[in-house]
C-alpha positions in Angstrom: 30.6 -77.3 49.3 30.7 -81.1 48.7 30.2 -82.4 45.2 28.9 -86.2 45.1 30.5 -87.8 41.8 28.8 -90.5 39.6 30.4 -93.2 41.3 29.1 -92.2 44.5 32.4 -90.6 45.8 32.6 -87.2 47.6 34.8 -84.3 46.8 35.0 -80.9 49.2 35.8 -77.7 47.9 36.4 -74.4 49.7 35.4 -72.3 46.6 33.3 -72.3 43.6 34.9 -73.7 40.6 33.9 -74.6 37.5 32.6 -78.0 35.8 36.0 -78.0 33.9 38.1 -77.2 36.8 36.3 -80.0 38.8 37.1 -82.3 36.1 40.8 -81.4 35.9 41.0 -82.0 39.7 39.7 -85.4 39.4 42.0 -86.2 36.6 43.7 -84.6 33.9 42.8 -87.4 31.2 39.2 -86.7 32.1 39.6 -83.2 31.8 41.1 -83.8 28.0 38.0 -85.9 27.0 35.3 -83.9 28.8 32.4 -82.5 26.7 30.1 -81.2 29.3 28.6 -81.6 32.7 25.6 -83.0 34.5 24.4 -81.1 37.6 21.6 -82.6 39.6 20.3 -84.1 36.6 20.5 -80.5 34.2 23.4 -80.6 31.3 25.7 -77.8 31.7 28.7 -76.3 30.1 31.8 -77.1 31.2 32.4 -73.4 32.0 29.5 -73.4 34.3 30.5 -72.6 37.9 29.5 -74.9 40.5 29.1 -73.1 44.0 26.7 -75.3 46.3 26.4 -78.9 47.3 25.3 -81.1 44.3 25.5 -84.0 42.3 28.0 -84.0 39.1 28.7 -86.2 36.2 31.3 -85.2 33.9 30.0 -86.2 30.4 32.2 -87.3 27.6 31.6 -88.6 23.8 30.9 -91.6 25.4 27.6 -90.2 26.7 24.6 -89.2 24.9 24.6 -85.7 25.9 28.6 -85.7 25.8 28.3 -86.8 21.8 25.8 -83.9 21.4 27.9 -81.6 22.5 30.4 -82.7 20.4 28.5 -82.3 17.5 27.2 -79.2 18.4 30.6 -77.7 18.6 31.5 -79.1 15.1 28.3 -77.6 13.5 29.8 -74.2 14.7 33.2 -75.0 13.1 31.1 -75.9 9.7 29.3 -72.5 10.3 32.9 -70.8 10.5 34.2 -72.4 7.2 31.3 -71.7 5.5 31.9 -67.9 6.5 35.7 -68.1 5.2 34.5 -69.8 2.1 31.3 -68.3 1.1 31.5 -64.9 3.1 28.1 -63.7 1.6 26.2 -66.6 3.2 24.0 -65.8 6.3 23.7 -67.8 9.3 20.6 -69.2 10.8 20.6 -72.4 13.3 23.2 -75.1 13.5 21.7 -77.7 16.3 23.0 -81.5 16.8 20.4 -84.2 15.9 20.1 -87.6 16.7 22.7 -88.7 13.8 24.9 -85.7 13.7 24.3 -82.0 13.3 23.2 -79.6 10.4 23.5 -75.9 9.9 21.1 -73.8 7.7 22.4 -70.9 5.7 21.0 -68.6 3.2 23.3 -69.2 0.5 23.0 -70.9 -3.0 22.7 -74.8 -3.1 25.8 -76.5 -1.8 27.5 -79.2 -4.3 29.0 -81.9 -3.4 32.5 -80.1 -4.2 31.4 -77.3 -1.9 31.3 -80.0 0.7 34.6 -80.9 0.0 35.9 -77.7 0.3 34.1 -77.1 3.7 35.5 -80.4 5.1 39.2 -79.2 4.3 38.7 -75.7 5.5 37.0 -77.2 8.8 40.1 -79.5 9.3 42.2 -75.9 9.3 40.1 -74.8 11.9 40.3 -78.0 14.2 43.9 -77.9 13.7 44.3 -74.4 14.7 42.8 -75.4 18.0 40.9 -72.0 19.1 39.4 -72.0 22.3 35.8 -71.5 22.7 34.8 -68.7 24.8 31.4 -67.7 26.0 30.1 -64.1 26.7 26.8 -62.7 27.3 25.3 -59.4 26.3 21.7 -57.6 27.1 19.4 -58.0 24.5 19.6 -54.5 22.8 23.5 -54.9 22.7 23.2 -58.4 21.2 20.7 -57.1 18.4 23.3 -54.0 17.7 26.1 -56.7 17.7 24.5 -59.0 15.2 23.4 -56.0 13.1 26.7 -55.1 12.7 27.8 -58.4 11.5 24.9 -58.4 9.0 23.5 -61.6 10.3 19.8 -60.9 9.9 18.6 -64.4 11.0 20.4 -64.1 14.0 18.9 -60.3 14.8 15.4 -62.0 14.4 16.0 -64.9 16.8 17.3 -62.4 19.6 14.2 -60.3 18.7 12.0 -63.2 19.6 13.5 -63.6 23.0 12.1 -61.7 26.3 12.9 -57.9 26.8 14.9 -58.7 29.8 16.8 -61.8 28.4 20.6 -62.1 28.7 22.0 -63.4 25.2 25.1 -65.7 25.1 27.5 -66.3 22.3 30.4 -68.3 21.9 33.6 -67.3 20.3 36.2 -69.3 18.6 39.0 -67.0 17.5 37.6 -64.4 15.1 34.3 -66.3 14.7 31.3 -65.8 16.8 27.9 -67.2 17.0 24.6 -66.7 19.0 24.3 -69.8 21.0 23.1 -71.0 24.4 25.6 -74.1 24.4 27.1 -76.2 25.9 30.2 -76.6 24.0 33.8 -78.2 24.1 36.4 -76.1 25.6 38.5 -76.1 22.1 38.1 -77.2 18.5 41.2 -79.4 18.6 39.0 -81.9 20.5 37.1 -82.6 17.3 38.5 -85.8 16.2 36.4 -87.2 13.2 33.8 -85.7 11.2 31.9 -85.6 7.9 29.6 -83.6 5.7 27.0 -86.1 4.7 24.5 -84.1 2.1 22.9 -80.8 1.7 19.3 -80.0 0.9 16.6 -77.3 1.1 14.8 -76.0 4.2 12.5 -73.4 4.8 13.4 -70.9 7.7 11.6 -71.9 10.9 9.9 -74.8 8.9 7.6 -72.3 7.2 6.8 -72.4 3.5 6.1 -69.0 3.4 9.6 -67.9 4.5 13.1 -68.0 2.7 14.3 -71.2 1.5 17.7 -72.0 3.0 20.4 -74.2 2.3 21.1 -77.2 5.0 24.3 -79.0 5.4 24.0 -82.3 7.2 26.9 -83.8 9.1 28.2 -86.0 11.7 30.9 -86.2 14.4 32.2 -88.9 16.7 34.9 -89.2 19.0 37.0 -91.9 17.2 37.7 -92.0 13.5 36.9 -95.8 13.5 33.3 -94.8 14.7 32.9 -92.3 11.9 34.2 -94.8 9.7 31.6 -97.6 11.0 28.7 -94.7 10.5 29.2 -94.0 7.2 29.7 -97.9 6.0 26.1 -97.9 7.7 24.6 -94.7 5.5 26.1 -96.6 2.3 23.9 -99.7 3.4 20.8 -97.7 4.0 21.2 -96.1 0.9 21.0 -99.6 -1.0 17.3 -99.5 0.6 16.3 -96.1 0.2 12.9 -96.9 -1.3 13.2 -93.5 -3.4 16.5 -95.0 -5.3 15.5 -98.7 -4.9 12.1 -98.4 -6.1 12.8 -96.6 -9.5 16.0 -99.1 -9.8 13.3 -101.9 -9.7 10.8 -100.1 -11.8 8.2 -100.1 -9.1 7.5 -96.3 -9.6 8.8 -93.2 -11.1 8.0 -89.5 -11.1 7.8 -86.7 -14.0 8.5 -83.1 -13.6 5.7 -82.3 -16.0 3.2 -84.1 -14.0 4.0 -82.7 -10.6 5.7 -83.2 -7.2 4.1 -85.7 -5.0 2.5 -87.3 -7.8 4.1 -90.5 -8.5 3.4 -92.9 -11.3 3.3 -96.6 -10.3 4.6 -98.8 -12.8 3.2 -102.4 -13.8 5.4 -104.1 -11.0 4.5 -101.4 -8.0 0.8 -101.5 -9.5 0.9 -105.1 -8.9 1.9 -105.1 -5.3 -0.5 -102.5 -4.3 -3.5 -104.4 -6.1 -2.1 -107.6 -4.1 -2.4 -105.8 -0.9 -5.6 -104.1 -2.0 -7.4 -107.1 -2.7 -6.1 -109.1 0.3 -7.3 -106.2 2.8 -10.5 -105.8 1.1 -11.2 -109.5 1.6 -9.9 -109.6 5.1 -12.3 -106.6 6.2 -15.2 -108.5 4.6 -14.4 -111.5 7.0 -14.6 -109.0 9.7 -18.0 -107.7 9.1 -17.1 -104.5 6.9 -19.2 -103.4 3.9 -18.2 -101.4 1.1 -18.7 -98.0 -0.3 -17.6 -96.2 -3.3 -18.0 -92.2 -3.0 -17.0 -89.2 -4.8 -13.3 -87.9 -5.2 -15.0 -84.4 -4.5 -17.5 -82.2 -3.1 -18.8 -78.8 -2.6 -17.3 -76.6 0.2 -20.9 -76.9 2.0 -19.8 -80.9 3.1 -16.5 -79.7 4.5 -18.0 -76.8 6.4 -20.6 -79.0 8.4 -17.7 -81.4 9.2 -15.3 -78.4 10.1 -12.5 -79.3 7.6 -13.3 -76.1 6.0 -12.2 -73.9 9.0 -9.6 -76.3 10.0 -8.0 -78.0 7.3 -8.7 -75.7 4.1 -5.1 -75.0 3.4 -4.4 -78.6 3.4 -7.1 -79.1 0.4 -7.0 -78.6 -3.3 -10.1 -76.3 -3.9 -11.6 -75.7 -7.1 -13.1 -72.5 -7.4 -13.3 -69.1 -6.0 -16.1 -68.6 -3.0 -16.4 -64.8 -4.2 -16.8 -65.4 -7.7 -18.4 -68.9 -8.0 -21.9 -70.3 -7.2 -20.6 -73.3 -6.1 -17.1 -74.4 -4.9 -15.8 -77.9 -4.7 -12.6 -79.5 -3.2 -11.1 -82.8 -3.6 -11.4 -84.9 -0.8 -8.6 -85.3 1.7 -10.9 -88.1 3.7 -13.9 -89.8 3.3 -15.5 -89.6 6.5 -18.4 -86.8 5.7 -19.2 -89.1 2.5 -19.6 -91.9 4.6 -21.9 -90.2 7.0 -24.4 -89.5 4.3 -24.7 -93.3 3.4 -25.5 -93.8 6.9 -27.9 -91.1 7.1 -29.6 -92.4 3.5 -32.0 -94.7 5.8 -32.8 -94.8 9.4 -31.0 -97.1 11.8 -32.1 -99.2 15.1 -29.8 -99.9 17.8 -30.0 -103.4 16.4 -28.1 -102.1 13.3 -25.2 -101.6 14.9 -22.0 -101.4 14.7 -21.9 -100.9 11.2 -18.7 -100.9 9.5 -17.9 -99.1 6.4 -14.7 -99.9 4.4 -13.8 -98.0 1.3 -10.2 -98.2 -0.7 -10.4 -94.2 -0.9 -8.1 -92.2 -3.2 -7.5 -88.9 -1.3 -6.0 -85.4 -2.1 -3.7 -83.3 0.3 -2.1 -80.0 -0.7 1.4 -81.1 1.1 4.3 -78.4 0.8 6.5 -79.0 -2.1 9.6 -79.1 0.2 7.7 -82.0 1.8 7.4 -84.0 -1.1 9.4 -87.2 -0.9 9.2 -90.7 -3.1 6.2 -92.5 -2.1 5.8 -91.5 1.7 5.0 -87.7 1.2 2.6 -87.4 -1.5 -0.4 -85.2 -2.8 -2.5 -88.0 -4.0 -2.7 -91.4 -2.4 -5.1 -94.7 -1.7 -5.7 -95.5 1.6 -7.7 -98.4 3.5 -10.1 -96.4 5.0 -12.7 -97.3 7.5 -15.5 -95.7 9.4 -17.2 -97.5 12.1 -20.6 -96.2 13.6 -21.2 -97.7 16.9 -23.4 -97.6 20.1 -21.6 -96.0 23.0 -21.7 -99.2 24.7 -19.7 -101.1 21.8 -17.1 -98.3 21.5 -14.4 -100.0 23.4 -14.6 -103.6 21.8 -14.8 -102.0 18.3 -11.8 -100.1 19.1 -10.3 -103.0 20.3 -11.0 -104.8 17.4 -9.6 -102.1 14.9 -6.2 -102.4 16.6 -6.4 -106.2 16.2 -7.0 -105.8 12.4 -4.0 -103.3 12.5 -1.8 -105.7 14.4 -2.7 -108.6 11.8 -1.9 -106.6 9.1 1.5 -105.5 10.3 2.4 -109.0 11.3 1.4 -110.3 7.9 3.8 -107.8 6.3 6.5 -108.6 8.4 6.8 -105.3 10.3 4.8 -105.8 13.4 8.2 -105.5 15.5 9.1 -102.2 13.6 6.4 -100.1 15.0 5.6 -98.1 17.9 2.2 -96.9 19.3 1.5 -93.0 20.1 -1.7 -91.7 21.9 -2.0 -88.5 19.8 -4.1 -86.2 22.2 -5.2 -82.5 21.9 -3.4 -79.5 23.0 -5.2 -77.8 25.9 -3.2 -74.7 25.5 -4.4 -74.1 21.8 -8.1 -75.0 22.2 -8.9 -72.8 19.0 -7.5 -75.9 16.7 -10.1 -78.3 17.9 -13.9 -78.6 18.0 -15.6 -80.2 21.3 -15.4 -79.2 25.1 -12.3 -80.0 27.2 -14.6 -82.9 29.2 -15.2 -84.7 26.1 -11.4 -84.8 25.0 -10.2 -85.8 28.3 -12.9 -88.5 28.6 -12.2 -89.9 25.2 -8.4 -89.8 25.7 -8.9 -91.9 28.9 -10.9 -94.4 27.2 -7.9 -95.0 24.6 -5.3 -95.0 27.3 -7.0 -97.9 29.0 -7.9 -99.8 25.8 -4.2 -99.7 25.1 -3.3 -100.6 28.7 -5.8 -103.6 28.8 -4.1 -105.1 25.6 -0.7 -104.5 27.1 0.3 -102.5 24.2 3.5 -100.2 25.0 2.8 -96.6 24.0 3.9 -92.9 24.8 1.8 -89.9 24.5 2.1 -86.5 22.7 0.0 -83.3 22.8 -0.9 -81.5 19.6 -1.1 -84.6 17.5 -4.6 -85.5 17.5 -7.2 -84.4 14.8 -9.0 -81.4 15.4 -12.2 -83.4 16.3 -10.7 -86.5 18.1 -7.7 -88.3 20.1 -6.3 -91.5 18.5 -3.8 -94.1 18.3 -1.1 -93.5 15.7 1.1 -96.4 14.9 4.8 -95.1 13.8 7.5 -96.4 11.9 10.9 -95.0 10.9 12.2 -95.0 7.5 15.9 -95.9 6.8 17.2 -92.5 7.5 15.0 -92.4 10.8 12.5 -90.0 9.9 9.1 -91.2 11.5 6.0 -91.6 9.6 2.5 -92.8 10.9 1.4 -95.7 9.1 -1.9 -96.5 10.6 -4.3 -94.5 12.4 -7.4 -95.4 14.8 -9.4 -92.7 16.0 -11.9 -91.9 18.6 -14.6 -89.5 17.6 -17.6 -88.3 20.0 -18.3 -85.3 18.2 -18.9 -85.4 14.5 -22.3 -87.4 14.8 -23.7 -84.1 16.4 -22.2 -82.0 13.5 -23.9 -84.5 11.0 -27.2 -85.2 12.7 -26.4 -88.6 12.9 -28.5 -90.9 15.1 -30.3 -94.4 15.3 -33.3 -95.5 17.6 -32.7 -96.8 20.8 -34.8 -99.8 22.4 -37.0 -97.0 23.9 -37.6 -95.5 20.7 -35.6 -92.6 21.4 -33.1 -90.8 19.0 -29.4 -91.4 20.3 -26.0 -90.3 18.8 -23.7 -92.7 17.7 -19.7 -92.8 18.2 -17.5 -93.2 15.4 -14.2 -94.8 14.8 -12.0 -93.2 11.8 -9.3 -96.0 11.2 -7.2 -97.5 8.3 -6.4 -101.2 8.5 -3.0 -101.1 6.7 -3.0 -97.1 6.0 -1.8 -95.9 2.8 -0.7 -98.0 0.1 1.9 -95.8 -1.5 3.6 -95.3 2.1 3.4 -99.0 3.0 5.1 -99.9 -0.5 8.1 -97.6 0.4 8.0 -99.1 4.1 8.2 -102.7 2.4 11.2 -101.6 -0.3 13.2 -100.3 2.5 12.4 -103.3 5.1 13.1 -106.0 2.6 15.5 -104.0 0.4 13.3 -105.1 -2.4 13.5 -109.0 -1.6 9.9 -109.0 -0.9 8.0 -112.4 0.6 6.8 -114.2 -2.1 3.2 -113.4 -2.1 3.9 -109.8 -2.6 6.3 -109.9 -5.5 5.0 -108.6 -8.5 7.2 -111.7 -10.0 7.4 -114.9 -8.2 8.8 -117.4 -10.5 11.2 -116.8 -13.3 11.3 -119.9 -16.0 15.3 -120.3 -17.3 15.5 -122.4 -20.4 19.1 -123.6 -20.8 18.6 -123.2 -24.6 16.6 -122.3 -27.3 15.8 -126.1 -27.6 13.9 -126.1 -24.5 11.8 -122.8 -25.1 8.5 -124.7 -25.8 9.0 -126.7 -22.6 9.8 -123.5 -20.5 6.6 -122.2 -22.0 4.7 -124.9 -20.8 5.8 -124.9 -17.3 5.1 -120.8 -17.2 1.5 -121.5 -18.7 0.8 -124.2 -15.7 2.1 -121.6 -13.1 -0.1 -119.2 -14.3 -3.1 -121.3 -14.3 -2.1 -121.8 -10.5 -2.4 -118.0 -10.1 1.5 -117.9 -9.8 3.1 -114.5 -11.0 5.6 -116.3 -13.7 7.4 -115.2 -16.6 10.2 -116.8 -18.8 13.5 -115.7 -20.0 13.6 -116.0 -23.7 16.9 -114.4 -24.2 19.5 -116.3 -26.0 22.1 -116.0 -23.2 23.9 -118.4 -21.5 22.0 -119.8 -18.4 24.8 -118.5 -15.8 23.9 -114.9 -17.1 20.3 -115.7 -16.8 20.7 -117.0 -13.4 22.5 -113.8 -12.1 20.0 -111.3 -14.0 17.4 -113.0 -11.7 19.1 -112.9 -8.9 19.6 -109.2 -9.2 15.9 -108.9 -10.1 15.2 -110.3 -6.7 12.8 -112.8 -7.9 12.1 -115.5 -5.1 12.3 -118.5 -7.5 13.9 -119.5 -10.6 13.2 -122.6 -12.7 16.1 -124.0 -14.9 14.8 -126.4 -17.5 17.0 -128.2 -19.8 16.5 -131.8 -21.4 16.9 -133.8 -18.0 13.8 -131.9 -16.7 11.9 -131.9 -20.0 12.3 -135.6 -20.4 11.4 -136.3 -17.0 8.6 -133.8 -16.4 10.8 -132.1 -13.6 12.1 -128.5 -12.9 15.5 -127.3 -11.3 14.3 -125.0 -8.3 16.7 -122.4 -7.3 15.4 -119.7 -4.5 16.4 -116.8 -2.4 15.9 -119.0 0.6 17.6 -122.0 0.0 19.9 -121.6 -2.8 19.7 -124.9 -5.0 16.6 -126.6 -3.8 17.1 -129.6 -6.4 14.8 -131.0 -9.0 11.4 -131.2 -8.2 8.1 -132.2 -10.2 6.1 -129.2 -11.3 3.0 -130.3 -9.6 5.4 -130.7 -6.4 6.9 -127.0 -7.0 3.5 -125.5 -7.6 2.1 -127.0 -4.4 5.1 -125.7 -2.3 4.7 -122.2 -3.7 0.9 -122.2 -3.4 0.8 -122.9 0.2 3.6 -120.3 0.6 1.6 -117.7 -1.0 -1.7 -118.7 0.6 -0.2 -118.4 4.0 1.5 -115.6 3.4 4.7 -117.0 4.8 7.9 -114.8 5.1 10.9 -117.1 4.4 14.3 -116.2 5.8 16.9 -115.4 3.4 20.0 -117.1 2.8 23.5 -115.1 2.6 24.2 -113.8 -0.8 27.7 -116.0 -0.7 25.3 -119.4 0.0 23.2 -118.2 -3.2 26.4 -118.1 -5.4 27.0 -121.6 -4.4 
């Protein structure tokens, strides 16, 4: 057989050989670092037999799939360590992920001290250097094998496989785990690893199932790479909005109020107010009219829209249909309310498009395990809007919604941090949706062409559409790499029929409009979390809840400091004065730690000449300026929403 290698060279062998044996034949050094193979584009285990002509690549930890294999094997070492240290723990699953691996166990929560013990045990296992050996069993024998080991979750996984499936296992010494592979040849090939954290996770991601304990870890080929990654983790912790937002007193949570119900503190509330006023003014410039609709409605409304059948589990329902005459629910969206605003009077084709905008407070009954800071909450506020349009206006209005979203992202400084997803229906699960296959394919095609015409890079994903229409989801990742939807723009050719919405065309006929569901900036709470992490709390001046802090050198200059603060506020600048009897160096350090964009130091020289000494996050010591000059400068910066580049911390201290 002829084996074509990665470099184009060809090896010939008289008989079948394993991938590992071929690696040995190429080079003993290559075999030592080999993690897995790739045969004709398919990732395979090193133990797999090659018995025909093919292309073959030997993958190491320098390759993506090779690194995944290294991490997967490390997950197995973790599982063995857990069974040694905590014999009663039950095994579930342990895959590799983008930045490492995890393994879920049915066990009490793990402390940091527990993780340290497990790391020490993993070190022993790796030093023992057991070979990983693969074997297979028929399905029924595999079930019996895991039943005898008292591993009920593994038994459940096997029972879900086809009747005729042959089940593969990997052993390393006395430890055996159900696994499809691939794996390293030996545990001794694991050089650098770290258990990073633990958390709860539902079995199979379903809140109706048992709560398991997930241990996260990572592994690299070299200790230097691991050290670099751990340093990176420490740096992103400094940006974690859940930590930083609390430290900056932007928001807090309280157990007696409930999960997913954050309290916005004055600074956080001010930032959201700034964004909300900006968005509402911008929408008005673009032809939107505002509505204000109830926070709840009878179940009758949601039955018309289809939410009662397709989304009831995600709603807060007030009452019992079997007992109460009327059952209400807190609204998870605003669209059906705005439809009745439209229906309140007859519309002509000349009246369209109508662009309704509302700053909407919404409620969604998220699982308790999903709650996180400001990104996953049960009550939130959104820049929601619905455009009622004629079919011939749909494409241009959809483009306008994309343009508004892009403007908002660019103004916030995050336009380069997002990806665009065409979220489609799943034709294999038609019961999840309303409307015909023809309508779905047609509307998805329209969105695809719009994105292509605008030259917006995008990817497509089935099963992510709303039950009544496809959409563009603008996605962003948090500091830990988890992706969230920030902005949604949805094409709806269905719900106008559900609500008997129409307009009178030029021939006097009733015609169904199309609807665009969209957000201009999305959820304010989630956006605030995003901005905290993006800027590490050092927000652009126009967004800051405190834009200037006046620092009198001593109590003798308090009156002048107050006069400066008053004039700043008269010009719409968010200013405070530090009245504490502290040395000026201390006040400057405190202001810098608070991430205030500008500090104005005032003393005898400044008071006598009507000046202020300006220090900023952007240029350090900017020298003395007249107060009017500084006000003109900062007002322009706020008005234009300029994002000034920060200087290094070391330069700020000079």
